[in-house]
Every structure is written in structure tokens, then in C-alpha cells.
C-alpha positions, 0 to 999 in steps of 0.5 A: 455470503462471499467476503473479501479479505485485504491483508497487509503483509509486513507486521500482519502476515509476516515479520521480515522473513518470519511467517506469523504463527497461524497465518498460513492456516488462517488464509487456507481456512478463508479460501476453503470457505469460498472467500476472496483473499488479496494481499496489499502492501504499500512497500514500493521497493519490491516487485509484485513478483517478489511478494508472490515468491516470498509468500509461496516460500513462506507457505501461502500459495499465491498468484500475481493477481492476488498481490497489489502494491503501491507501485501497481496502483501508481502505474494504473493511475498514470496509464488512465490519466496521462495523455500522449504529451505527458511524461513523468519524473520518477524518484524511487527504486528499481521495482517502481521503475519496472512497474511503470515500464510494464505499463508503458508509462513515458518517463523522463530524467529531464525535469523540464519535460516532466508533467508528473512527478512520482515519489516512491521510497528511495534509499538513494534519495539525494538533493539533486532528485529533490531539486529536479522534482521541485523544478518540474513543479515550479516550471511545469506545474507538474502533478505530484504523486507519491506511492505511499505515505508511510513514515517508516518501514519495519526491518530486522534492525528496527524502523527506517524512514520510508516514503514520507521522508521524500514527501516531507522534503518536497512539501518543505520546499514548496510549502504545499501538500502533494496532489495524490497518495496512490497507496493506502489509505487513499480512496483511489487505492480502496476503490481499485482493490474493492471494485477492480480486484475483489469486485465486491461491495465495500461492506462485504470487505475486510481490511486486515493490518497492523497500521492505524494510519494506513490500513485502518484509516483506509477501511474507516474512510471507505466503508470497509470493515477493519481488523487491527492485528497487534503483531506489528507496530500498533499497540492498544494504547495507540488505538486509544489516541486514534481517530480511526478506530478498528471494528475488531482488534486481534492479537494475531491473524491466527484469530481471523476465523472469529471475525468470520463468524461475527461477520456471518452473524451480522 
């Protein structure tokens, strides 16, 4: 039976610009066996085309339709839900703006006109941007979205604050949670990847990643089989304290073939 494999990128397929040992062979094996493979990252500061280029450079042959990021989910959500009079105030970097432009999402720099606000990871985040988002919410009851809830992102120099820092600033000023998370671990993201991209049943799909709070939680809450790899930020000790327990734990993606054999025996 065909299975769907949803792979995280950072900490799962590669670390920074270094491919994780066995990743190329594992992906090749799954494809040769006829399984569907997609790559899904929450990182909002790079375009899908950049991920395709990076994966190909690292030895994993990939096309655009196999790469999903939180910007892509966000653009699709807005395209389906905005009406002609709506406009969105965007906090984020060039890759997010590019994805929204591609889908002809109406954007505005005037918070008085914004009926939606999108928070993405923004390394040039300012008080002015926060204040504009607050104004759109206070004056227009704007719907508040965020590309992803990641607290930090791994870099060559260690962890750095990610989109959760922007979300936290907004929630601190309003005293209420934002309306929707677009990327992992949201149900919206899970449904999109499983139903629209893989076109399989949730039970036929595996999500493989290194983060308990995004990768594993999305699978745990949406009936996907979950595979935690220990090549990223999560340790065995962290698993013990987590409410979202993975179905399988691997030292590395190179051991994924063992999971395939287990799945076929079920």
C-alpha cells in the first residue's frame, strides 16, 4: 500500500547546509518503493524555490510541488477566505511577501485598511510594526494569523528567536491569543498536506521531524503516524516530559526503512 511521508527539513534532512548522513539514500528508497514524499518546513524566511534548489544541491532530487512551507499554507488560506474588500497587513520577510503576491493577495501598509494581519518571522521586527498590527486589530477587529509558532530556529551559531517572538509581542499587548496558526502543528496544515498534496488518508501518512511541539504534535493530533528523529533539537529526556508521544523514535532519518517495514506489517 502506498504511504505518504511528510519530512521536516532543518534537523531532519539537513543541519544548516550539511546533509544528514543517509538522508539521500532514505528518500531514494521510499520513492523507489512507490511511496509519496513531500517536504514541509515552518520556516518563513525562504521561498519554496530556494528549498528546491537547496535540496537538489544536497543530492535530493526535488520539484516545487513536493515542497510546502508555512508561507504557502498562509497564501492558500487567504486566497480561499478573503473577499474583495479585505486586505492584509503583513509582518515578515521577502519570501512571505513573494508568496502572497504570487496568489494575488491584496496587501496594505495602512493598518486602518487591514482586515487581516499576518505575522511571519521578521528579523527586522520593530515597535512600529507591532503597533500597526495592534491598530488593525483594535480598530477593525482584524483576523490575526501567524505563519508558524516556532519559538526558535537553529542556525550555525545556535538557536535564534523565530515567529513565536512576534506572536508573543502581539499577545502581550492584546491579552488574547491570535486567531490562527497556519503551519505545523495546525489542523489546517495537516489537512492541506494530507488531503490536497498527498491525497491519502491520515492513517496512511507519516510525519518525520525533530520537533515535538510542531512535527510530532501535528501528527499526534491529526491521526498521522509520527516519527521523531534525534538529529535536531529533541532529546530522549524531552520526550519523557511531552504529552505528544511519537509512535517511533529514530537516531536518524537513515533508519527510516525500518519504519516502512513496521508499517507494512500493521
